[in-house]
Structures are given as structure tokens and as C-alpha cells.
N, CA, C and O atoms as a DFTB+ gen file, in Angstrom:
572 C
 N C O
     1  1     -29.187      10.818      36.534
     2  2     -28.439      10.189      35.480
     3  2     -29.368       9.510      34.496
     4  3     -30.539       9.261      34.784
     5  1     -28.832       9.221      33.351
     6  2     -29.629       8.554      32.326
     7  2     -29.683       7.068      32.622
     8  3     -28.644       6.429      32.788
     9  1     -30.876       6.517      32.688
    10  2     -31.052       5.103      33.010
    11  2     -31.157       4.225      31.772
    12  3     -30.842       3.037      31.833
    13  1     -31.598       4.795      30.639
    14  2     -31.773       4.010      29.422
    15  2     -31.340       4.851      28.210
    16  3     -31.956       5.866      27.888
    17  1     -30.277       4.406      27.558
    18  2     -29.741       5.115      26.407
    19  2     -30.038       4.308      25.133
    20  3     -29.713       3.124      25.046
    21  1     -30.643       4.952      24.176
    22  2     -30.925       4.337      22.884
    23  2     -29.888       4.847      21.883
    24  3     -29.697       6.053      21.729
    25  1     -29.219       3.900      21.202
    26  2     -28.177       4.255      20.231
    27  2     -28.551       3.691      18.865
    28  3     -28.432       2.485      18.649
    29  1     -29.004       4.542      17.932
    30  2     -29.221       4.088      16.555
    31  2     -27.869       3.780      15.910
    32  3     -26.938       4.579      16.012
    33  1     -27.759       2.636      15.253
    34  2     -26.499       2.188      14.697
    35  2     -26.669       1.896      13.214
    36  3     -27.521       1.098      12.823
    37  1     -25.842       2.557      12.378
    38  2     -25.823       2.237      10.951
    39  2     -24.510       1.544      10.576
    40  3     -24.269       1.257       9.403
    41  1     -23.672       1.280      11.566
    42  2     -22.376       0.595      11.451
    43  2     -21.311       1.454      10.799
    44  3     -20.242       0.948      10.457
    45  1     -21.574       2.734      10.617
    46  2     -20.543       3.661      10.135
    47  2     -19.661       4.086      11.322
    48  3     -20.004       3.821      12.475
    49  1     -18.531       4.742      11.039
    50  2     -17.619       5.107      12.112
    51  2     -18.234       6.032      13.169
    52  3     -17.910       5.919      14.351
    53  1     -19.105       6.931      12.757
    54  2     -19.702       7.841      13.739
    55  2     -20.675       7.122      14.662
    56  3     -20.719       7.419      15.856
    57  1     -21.451       6.191      14.142
    58  2     -22.386       5.471      15.014
    59  2     -21.645       4.489      15.922
    60  3     -22.076       4.244      17.049
    61  1     -20.542       3.929      15.446
    62  2     -19.738       3.045      16.305
    63  2     -19.112       3.856      17.441
    64  3     -18.969       3.348      18.553
    65  1     -18.748       5.074      17.180
    66  2     -18.250       5.951      18.238
    67  2     -19.346       6.236      19.251
    68  3     -19.073       6.284      20.451
    69  1     -20.566       6.424      18.804
    70  2     -21.692       6.638      19.702
    71  2     -21.943       5.426      20.573
    72  3     -22.258       5.579      21.753
    73  1     -21.814       4.218      20.027
    74  2     -21.960       2.994      20.815
    75  2     -20.920       2.951      21.904
    76  3     -21.229       2.648      23.056
    77  1     -19.671       3.256      21.543
    78  2     -18.577       3.232      22.518
    79  2     -18.825       4.214      23.642
    80  3     -18.615       3.882      24.809
    81  1     -19.268       5.420      23.312
    82  2     -19.523       6.445      24.333
    83  2     -20.696       6.061      25.225
    84  3     -20.634       6.248      26.440
    85  1     -21.753       5.533      24.644
    86  2     -22.904       5.127      25.436
    87  2     -22.536       4.008      26.405
    88  3     -22.953       4.031      27.563
    89  1     -21.768       3.038      25.947
    90  2     -21.337       1.927      26.811
    91  2     -20.442       2.413      27.930
    92  3     -20.534       1.926      29.057
    93  1     -19.560       3.386      27.626
    94  2     -18.723       3.963      28.660
    95  2     -19.559       4.690      29.693
    96  3     -19.311       4.572      30.893
    97  1     -20.533       5.429      29.243
    98  2     -21.405       6.181      30.166
    99  2     -22.139       5.244      31.136
   100  3     -22.181       5.504      32.338
   101  1     -22.711       4.164      30.617
   102  2     -23.444       3.263      31.517
   103  2     -22.499       2.446      32.394
   104  3     -22.873       2.025      33.489
   105  1     -21.278       2.222      31.918
   106  2     -20.289       1.532      32.756
   107  2     -19.990       2.357      33.993
   108  3     -19.803       1.808      35.080
   109  1     -19.945       3.672      33.834
   110  2     -19.596       4.565      34.941
   111  2     -20.777       4.939      35.823
   112  3     -20.604       5.217      37.010
   113  1     -21.972       4.949      35.254
   114  2     -23.100       5.465      36.006
   115  2     -24.242       4.468      36.217
   116  3     -25.221       4.792      36.889
   117  1     -24.134       3.282      35.663
   118  2     -25.251       2.350      35.726
   119  2     -26.174       2.607      34.555
   120  3     -25.855       3.401      33.670
   121  1     -27.283       1.962      34.543
   122  2     -28.220       2.134      33.451
   123  2     -28.047       1.035      32.411
   124  3     -27.346       0.048      32.633
   125  1     -28.693       1.227      31.287
   126  2     -28.630       0.225      30.224
   127  2     -28.638       0.915      28.870
   128  3     -29.020       2.077      28.729
   129  1     -28.200       0.144      27.881
   130  2     -28.124       0.606      26.502
   131  2     -28.960      -0.296      25.626
   132  3     -28.980      -1.512      25.812
   133  1     -29.649       0.298      24.675
   134  2     -30.311      -0.476      23.625
   135  2     -29.731      -0.001      22.288
   136  3     -29.742       1.190      21.979
   137  1     -29.228      -0.951      21.510
   138  2     -28.694      -0.673      20.195
   139  2     -29.816      -0.899      19.181
   140  3     -30.477      -1.937      19.207
   141  1     -30.027       0.057      18.301
   142  2     -31.124       0.017      17.345
   143  2     -30.569       0.128      15.925
   144  3     -29.793       1.034      15.622
   145  1     -30.975      -0.799      15.064
   146  2     -30.669      -0.698      13.647
   147  2     -31.970      -0.638      12.875
   148  3     -32.857      -1.469      13.070
   149  1     -32.084       0.341      12.005
   150  2     -33.290       0.497      11.176
   151  2     -32.966      -0.076       9.808
   152  3     -32.015       0.346       9.149
   153  1     -33.774      -1.045       9.392
   154  2     -33.531      -1.757       8.132
   155  2     -33.866      -0.903       6.913
   156  3     -34.825      -0.131       6.904
   157  1     -33.041      -1.073       5.891
   158  2     -33.388      -0.538       4.568
   159  2     -34.500      -1.410       3.999
   160  3     -34.735      -2.512       4.495
   161  1     -35.176      -0.940       2.981
   162  2     -36.325      -1.653       2.416
   163  2     -35.965      -3.072       1.950
   164  3     -36.768      -3.993       2.096
   165  1     -34.773      -3.248       1.398
   166  2     -34.404      -4.555       0.848
   167  2     -33.436      -5.334       1.724
   168  3     -32.848      -6.313       1.263
   169  1     -33.259      -4.932       2.954
   170  2     -32.263      -5.538       3.838
   171  2     -32.878      -6.649       4.697
   172  3     -33.985      -6.509       5.217
   173  1     -32.147      -7.737       4.831
   174  2     -32.550      -8.823       5.711
   175  2     -32.131      -8.486       7.151
   176  3     -31.070      -7.893       7.349
   177  1     -32.933      -8.847       8.152
   178  2     -32.584      -8.503       9.535
   179  2     -31.471      -9.363      10.117
   180  3     -30.933      -9.020      11.170
   181  1     -31.103     -10.476       9.467
   182  2     -30.118     -11.410      10.054
   183  2     -28.729     -10.797      10.211
   184  3     -28.140     -10.881      11.289
   185  1     -28.205     -10.192       9.169
   186  2     -26.865      -9.623       9.226
   187  2     -26.735      -8.510      10.269
   188  3     -25.826      -8.561      11.097
   189  1     -27.624      -7.498      10.251
   190  2     -27.552      -6.458      11.269
   191  2     -27.725      -6.982      12.697
   192  3     -27.090      -6.483      13.626
   193  1     -28.579      -7.981      12.865
   194  2     -28.764      -8.538      14.229
   195  2     -27.466      -9.167      14.733
   196  3     -27.113      -9.001      15.901
   197  1     -26.761      -9.878      13.873
   198  2     -25.466     -10.475      14.276
   199  2     -24.444      -9.389      14.614
   200  3     -23.713      -9.491      15.599
   201  1     -24.408      -8.360      13.788
   202  2     -23.447      -7.279      14.041
   203  2     -23.775      -6.526      15.330
   204  3     -22.868      -6.154      16.075
   205  1     -25.055      -6.300      15.599
   206  2     -25.430      -5.644      16.847
   207  2     -25.046      -6.492      18.049
   208  3     -24.554      -5.969      19.049
   209  1     -25.268      -7.803      17.955
   210  2     -24.884      -8.682      19.066
   211  2     -23.387      -8.660      19.293
   212  3     -22.940      -8.781      20.434
   213  1     -22.596      -8.507      18.237
   214  2     -21.147      -8.396      18.379
   215  2     -20.765      -7.099      19.107
   216  3     -19.861      -7.096      19.943
   217  1     -21.452      -6.010      18.786
   218  2     -21.217      -4.730      19.476
   219  2     -21.669      -4.774      20.944
   220  3     -21.145      -4.050      21.790
   221  1     -22.637      -5.626      21.220
   222  2     -23.221      -5.676      22.567
   223  2     -22.232      -6.106      23.626
   224  3     -22.485      -5.899      24.813
   225  1     -21.136      -6.687      23.249
   226  2     -20.166      -7.173      24.233
   227  2     -19.420      -6.083      24.964
   228  3     -18.741      -6.367      25.951
   229  1     -19.523      -4.822      24.507
   230  2     -18.744      -3.734      25.114
   231  2     -19.403      -3.136      26.347
   232  3     -18.788      -2.303      27.013
   233  1     -20.593      -3.513      26.669
   234  2     -21.332      -2.864      27.762
   235  2     -21.211      -3.638      29.074
   236  3     -20.983      -4.847      29.094
   237  1     -21.372      -2.892      30.169
   238  2     -21.337      -3.495      31.505
   239  2     -22.433      -4.543      31.620
   240  3     -22.185      -5.670      32.051
   241  1     -23.612      -4.175      31.243
   242  2     -24.718      -5.122      31.147
   243  2     -24.951      -5.327      29.655
   244  3     -24.865      -4.375      28.880
   245  1     -25.242      -6.546      29.249
   246  2     -25.494      -6.755      27.810
   247  2     -26.640      -5.837      27.352
   248  3     -27.742      -5.897      27.899
   249  1     -26.378      -5.002      26.362
   250  2     -27.438      -4.115      25.887
   251  2     -28.482      -4.877      25.096
   252  3     -28.226      -5.955      24.559
   253  1     -29.640      -4.298      25.040
   254  2     -30.654      -4.843      24.174
   255  2     -30.292      -4.528      22.742
   256  3     -29.663      -3.507      22.462
   257  1     -30.680      -5.388      21.847
   258  2     -30.431      -5.179      20.404
   259  2     -31.782      -5.244      19.702
   260  3     -32.541      -6.196      19.880
   261  1     -32.064      -4.248      18.926
   262  2     -33.358      -4.129      18.269
   263  2     -33.140      -3.805      16.801
   264  3     -32.411      -2.872      16.465
   265  1     -33.773      -4.578      15.930
   266  2     -33.727      -4.336      14.483
   267  2     -35.176      -4.122      14.043
   268  3     -36.035      -4.982      14.237
   269  1     -35.423      -2.965      13.452
   270  2     -36.806      -2.624      13.068
   271  2     -36.864      -2.181      11.607
   272  3     -35.884      -1.659      11.076
   273  1     -38.011      -2.390      10.958
   274  2     -38.186      -1.865       9.593
   275  2     -38.478      -0.360       9.654
   276  3     -38.744       0.183      10.726
   277  1     -38.425       0.290       8.523
   278  2     -38.684       1.736       8.463
   279  2     -39.757       2.061       7.437
   280  3     -39.463       2.721       6.440
   281  1     -40.995       1.617       7.651
   282  2     -42.013       1.900       6.646
   283  2     -42.289       3.396       6.473
   284  3     -42.698       3.830       5.397
   285  1     -42.068       4.182       7.528
   286  2     -42.319       5.620       7.463
   287  2     -41.034       6.450       7.522
   288  3     -41.086       7.659       7.751
   289  1     -39.896       5.812       7.319
   290  2     -38.624       6.513       7.331
   291  2     -37.808       6.209       8.562
   292  3     -38.336       5.788       9.592
   293  1     -36.503       6.429       8.442
   294  2     -35.549       6.106       9.517
   295  2     -35.787       6.984      10.724
   296  3     -35.784       6.489      11.852
   297  1     -35.993       8.283      10.519
   298  2     -36.182       9.190      11.639
   299  2     -37.406       8.792      12.444
   300  3     -37.340       8.739      13.672
   301  1     -38.513       8.513      11.786
   302  2     -39.736       8.120      12.476
   303  2     -39.522       6.823      13.241
   304  3     -40.022       6.681      14.357
   305  1     -38.788       5.871      12.663
   306  2     -38.523       4.596      13.351
   307  2     -37.702       4.832      14.628
   308  3     -37.967       4.207      15.654
   309  1     -36.720       5.720      14.571
   310  2     -35.898       6.015      15.765
   311  2     -36.732       6.703      16.828
   312  3     -36.677       6.324      17.998
   313  1     -37.506       7.711      16.439
   314  2     -38.338       8.418      17.398
   315  2     -39.400       7.520      18.025
   316  3     -39.692       7.637      19.215
   317  1     -39.971       6.634      17.234
   318  2     -40.967       5.691      17.744
   319  2     -40.326       4.735      18.738
   320  3     -40.890       4.469      19.799
   321  1     -39.153       4.218      18.401
   322  2     -38.445       3.290      19.308
   323  2     -38.102       3.997      20.620
   324  3     -38.274       3.415      21.691
   325  1     -37.621       5.239      20.553
   326  2     -37.286       5.988      21.778
   327  2     -38.505       6.143      22.665
   328  3     -38.409       6.016      23.886
   329  1     -39.646       6.416      22.062
   330  2     -40.864       6.587      22.835
   331  2     -41.328       5.274      23.453
   332  3     -41.666       5.231      24.635
   333  1     -41.346       4.209      22.666
   334  2     -41.815       2.910      23.156
   335  2     -40.880       2.324      24.233
   336  3     -41.337       1.648      25.155
   337  1     -39.593       2.586      24.108
   338  2     -38.625       2.058      25.065
   339  2     -38.437       2.956      26.274
   340  3     -37.718       2.591      27.204
   341  1     -39.072       4.127      26.282
   342  2     -38.935       5.111      27.362
   343  2     -37.459       5.468      27.569
   344  3     -36.972       5.493      28.700
   345  1     -36.760       5.742      26.473
   346  2     -35.347       6.094      26.550
   347  2     -35.198       7.458      27.222
   348  3     -36.004       8.363      27.008
   349  1     -34.141       7.587      28.043
   350  2     -33.826       8.839      28.694
   351  2     -32.880       9.697      27.861
   352  3     -32.814      10.914      28.034
   353  1     -32.139       9.040      26.944
   354  2     -31.137       9.731      26.147
   355  2     -30.989       9.014      24.806
   356  3     -30.996       7.785      24.742
   357  1     -30.855       9.796      23.745
   358  2     -30.485       9.247      22.438
   359  2     -29.037       9.627      22.198
   360  3     -28.681      10.803      22.273
   361  1     -28.199       8.641      21.911
   362  2     -26.798       8.882      21.584
   363  2     -26.637       8.629      20.089
   364  3     -26.785       7.498      19.625
   365  1     -26.335       9.686      19.338
   366  2     -26.279       9.611      17.884
   367  2     -24.877       9.878      17.360
   368  3     -24.114      10.640      17.954
   369  1     -24.548       9.248      16.253
   370  2     -23.368       9.639      15.499
   371  2     -23.719      10.901      14.727
   372  3     -24.892      11.167      14.463
   373  1     -22.709      11.673      14.368
   374  2     -22.954      12.938      13.669
   375  2     -23.579      12.734      12.298
   376  3     -24.410      13.530      11.859
   377  1     -23.172      11.658      11.622
   378  2     -23.700      11.388      10.285
   379  2     -23.400       9.952       9.914
   380  3     -22.617       9.280      10.585
   381  1     -24.021       9.480       8.844
   382  2     -23.799       8.127       8.369
   383  2     -22.855       8.069       7.186
   384  3     -22.675       7.014       6.577
   385  1     -22.263       9.185       6.866
   386  2     -21.335       9.268       5.723
   387  2     -20.086       8.446       6.012
   388  3     -19.626       8.436       7.154
   389  1     -19.519       7.756       5.028
   390  2     -18.338       6.927       5.280
   391  2     -17.081       7.723       5.663
   392  3     -16.136       7.145       6.199
   393  1     -17.054       9.009       5.405
   394  2     -15.903       9.827       5.774
   395  2     -16.112      10.390       7.180
   396  3     -16.922      11.300       7.357
   397  1     -15.398       9.868       8.186
   398  2     -15.612      10.332       9.552
   399  2     -15.180      11.771       9.784
   400  3     -15.534      12.353      10.809
   401  1     -14.430      12.361       8.867
   402  2     -13.977      13.733       9.025
   403  2     -14.964      14.758       8.454
   404  3     -14.717      15.962       8.511
   405  1     -16.058      14.281       7.916
   406  2     -17.082      15.183       7.370
   407  2     -17.583      16.091       8.494
   408  3     -17.829      15.615       9.602
   409  1     -17.731      17.353       8.235
   410  2     -18.032      18.325       9.278
   411  2     -19.471      18.818       9.242
   412  3     -19.726      19.963       9.612
   413  1     -20.402      18.009       8.817
   414  2     -21.813      18.412       8.812
   415  2     -22.635      17.300       9.449
   416  3     -22.297      16.121       9.344
   417  1     -23.710      17.691      10.107
   418  2     -24.635      16.698      10.644
   419  2     -25.402      16.056       9.497
   420  3     -25.746      16.715       8.516
   421  1     -25.664      14.765       9.637
   422  2     -26.396      14.050       8.612
   423  2     -27.896      14.320       8.660
   424  3     -28.411      14.907       9.612
   425  1     -28.572      13.882       7.621
   426  2     -30.016      14.086       7.491
   427  2     -30.788      13.439       8.615
   428  3     -31.714      14.040       9.159
   429  1     -30.417      12.202       8.977
   430  2     -31.114      11.483      10.053
   431  2     -30.867      12.153      11.404
   432  3     -31.796      12.316      12.195
   433  1     -29.636      12.535      11.665
   434  2     -29.316      13.201      12.933
   435  2     -30.095      14.505      13.055
   436  3     -30.664      14.783      14.111
   437  1     -30.132      15.293      12.016
   438  2     -30.905      16.534      12.040
   439  2     -32.393      16.266      12.272
   440  3     -33.035      16.952      13.067
   441  1     -32.938      15.266      11.573
   442  2     -34.352      14.933      11.737
   443  2     -34.681      14.498      13.151
   444  3     -35.721      14.875      13.691
   445  1     -33.808      13.711      13.755
   446  2     -34.031      13.266      15.141
   447  2     -33.935      14.467      16.098
   448  3     -34.766      14.613      16.995
   449  1     -32.936      15.314      15.908
   450  2     -32.799      16.498      16.760
   451  2     -34.039      17.379      16.708
   452  3     -34.457      17.928      17.727
   453  1     -34.625      17.516      15.525
   454  2     -35.793      18.376      15.371
   455  2     -37.091      17.741      15.848
   456  3     -38.049      18.448      16.161
   457  1     -37.132      16.400      15.908
   458  2     -38.400      15.733      16.215
   459  2     -38.519      15.077      17.574
   460  3     -39.596      14.590      17.917
   461  1     -37.472      15.043      18.350
   462  2     -37.517      14.293      19.597
   463  2     -37.919      15.116      20.797
   464  3     -37.773      16.338      20.816
   465  1     -38.428      14.424      21.796
   466  2     -38.705      15.027      23.101
   467  2     -37.716      14.516      24.144
   468  3     -37.817      14.839      25.328
   469  1     -36.763      13.715      23.684
   470  2     -35.776      13.086      24.563
   471  2     -34.440      13.822      24.382
   472  3     -34.117      14.231      23.267
   473  1     -33.661      13.996      25.456
   474  2     -32.335      14.615      25.270
   475  2     -31.494      13.817      24.272
   476  3     -31.595      12.592      24.197
   477  1     -30.671      14.523      23.516
   478  2     -29.826      13.911      22.487
   479  2     -28.376      14.301      22.735
   480  3     -28.073      15.468      22.986
   481  1     -27.495      13.332      22.666
   482  2     -26.061      13.573      22.670
   483  2     -25.528      13.163      21.315
   484  3     -25.707      12.017      20.901
   485  1     -24.875      14.076      20.618
   486  2     -24.236      13.736      19.357
   487  2     -22.788      13.429      19.674
   488  3     -22.066      14.281      20.191
   489  1     -22.360      12.214      19.365
   490  2     -21.012      11.775      19.676
   491  2     -19.985      12.596      18.890
   492  3     -20.189      12.869      17.707
   493  1     -18.892      12.987      19.532
   494  2     -17.842      13.683      18.789
   495  2     -17.322      12.818      17.669
   496  3     -17.374      11.591      17.758
   497  1     -16.823      13.431      16.620
   498  2     -16.400      12.707      15.436
   499  2     -14.983      12.168      15.507
   500  3     -14.563      11.476      14.580
   501  1     -14.236      12.444      16.544
   502  2     -12.848      11.996      16.620
   503  2     -12.711      10.517      16.402
   504  3     -13.601       9.744      16.757
   505  1     -11.605      10.117      15.823
   506  2     -11.368       8.706      15.576
   507  2     -10.777       8.057      16.815
   508  3     -10.283       8.736      17.715
   509  1     -10.835       6.760      16.846
   510  2     -10.272       6.014      17.964
   511  2     -11.274       5.858      19.069
   512  3     -12.353       6.448      19.016
   513  1     -10.937       5.061      20.091
   514  2     -11.873       4.846      21.182
   515  2     -12.057       6.125      21.993
   516  3     -11.194       7.003      22.005
   517  1     -13.174       6.208      22.653
   518  2     -13.458       7.366      23.488
   519  2     -12.470       7.424      24.634
   520  3     -12.143       6.387      25.212
   521  1     -11.986       8.607      24.979
   522  2     -11.086       8.704      26.118
   523  2     -11.862       8.443      27.402
   524  3     -13.075       8.642      27.456
   525  1     -11.164       8.001      28.421
   526  2     -11.799       7.805      29.715
   527  2     -12.339       9.146      30.186
   528  3     -11.646      10.156      30.059
   529  1     -13.558       9.189      30.728
   530  2     -14.161      10.476      31.100
   531  2     -13.331      11.296      32.084
   532  3     -13.439      12.522      32.092
   533  1     -12.511      10.658      32.911
   534  2     -11.709      11.393      33.879
   535  2     -10.332      11.744      33.355
   536  3      -9.531      12.335      34.081
   537  1     -10.034      11.392      32.099
   538  2      -8.699      11.627      31.556
   539  2      -8.314      13.105      31.555
   540  3      -7.171      13.448      31.857
   541  1      -9.255      13.974      31.221
   542  2      -8.908      15.392      31.177
   543  2      -8.491      15.908      32.550
   544  3      -7.655      16.806      32.647
   545  1      -9.078      15.334      33.636
   546  2      -8.684      15.754      34.984
   547  2      -7.294      15.208      35.326
   548  3      -6.514      15.859      36.020
   549  1      -7.005      14.025      34.835
   550  2      -5.660      13.471      35.034
   551  2      -4.636      14.337      34.325
   552  3      -3.561      14.608      34.859
   553  1      -4.983      14.778      33.092
   554  2      -4.067      15.606      32.329
   555  2      -3.844      16.959      33.020
   556  3      -2.720      17.461      33.031
   557  1      -4.886      17.550      33.588
   558  2      -4.783      18.817      34.302
   559  2      -3.877      18.677      35.536
   560  3      -3.103      19.579      35.859
   561  1      -3.992      17.520      36.221
   562  2      -3.169      17.294      37.409
   563  2      -1.692      17.166      37.072
   564  3      -0.848      17.429      37.928
   565  1      -1.359      16.776      35.870
   566  2       0.046      16.616      35.472
   567  2       0.698      17.939      35.100
   568  3       1.923      18.053      35.129
   569  1      -0.101      18.937      34.752
   570  2       0.490      20.198      34.283
   571  2       0.842      21.137      35.425
   572  3       1.347      22.234      35.189
């Protein structure tokens, strides 16, 4: 099982879905989550740090929260963090676009997929909270 999941968060609907799924996964299997926000060039770290701490309440164990600058780009910052933290899994949102129904992977997600040596899970784009992992088996038992 995955012992350490790194979740890059841009606070869009797709990345929030990835946070929810990662927290559900560690709740069921153990392990830990680290939430990562990569700062824009003109962004202060205070606001994102507060928002990450608010998201941290959903995990079985309080996840780590990390806010980093991106002097060499967002993709490089994510890949560097995954390597330094020895992450077993990257949980990504499909894209950072404000429209959650967009059907294409974003630039950052594609860059991470092409550059990583760590397994990657791209969170489904569906709206609402993630279903319980055993729900499909409950549904099969009812039919």
C-alpha cells in the first residue's frame, strides 16, 4: 500500500477532489498525506498556508502542509517535493481550470505525468465527495 501520498493543491475543484480521495485512501489503509501548494511569483505564502491547514482536517492523521515557491516552474516544484519527501504516490486533479467538467488534462498534470518516477493517480472529475470505496460492492449486492 501507499505509505505517503503527495497531493498538489491549487484550490480548484479538481485538486480538492484529489485531496478528498487521498484522505479517504489513507483513512482506509493507513499512511499519511502531504498537501502541497506551489506559489505564484507574486503570491504570499500566508493565505495558501491557512487554506491548506483548513483542508488538513479531513485526514485520519493530520497531513503535512507544504507551501513552496516555483523558481523553475510548478511541475519542477512538484517533482522535487515528491523526491525530497519520498512520496509513494502523487494524487493529482485532472486540471486547474475553473470548469470541473472540462475533459482535458491540464498542463501541470501532463508535465508531472511525463516527468515523474512515482506512481500517479489522477482523481476523477466527478463533482461531490468521493464515494466510499466499498460502495460499488454494496450496490452490486443489492441488485
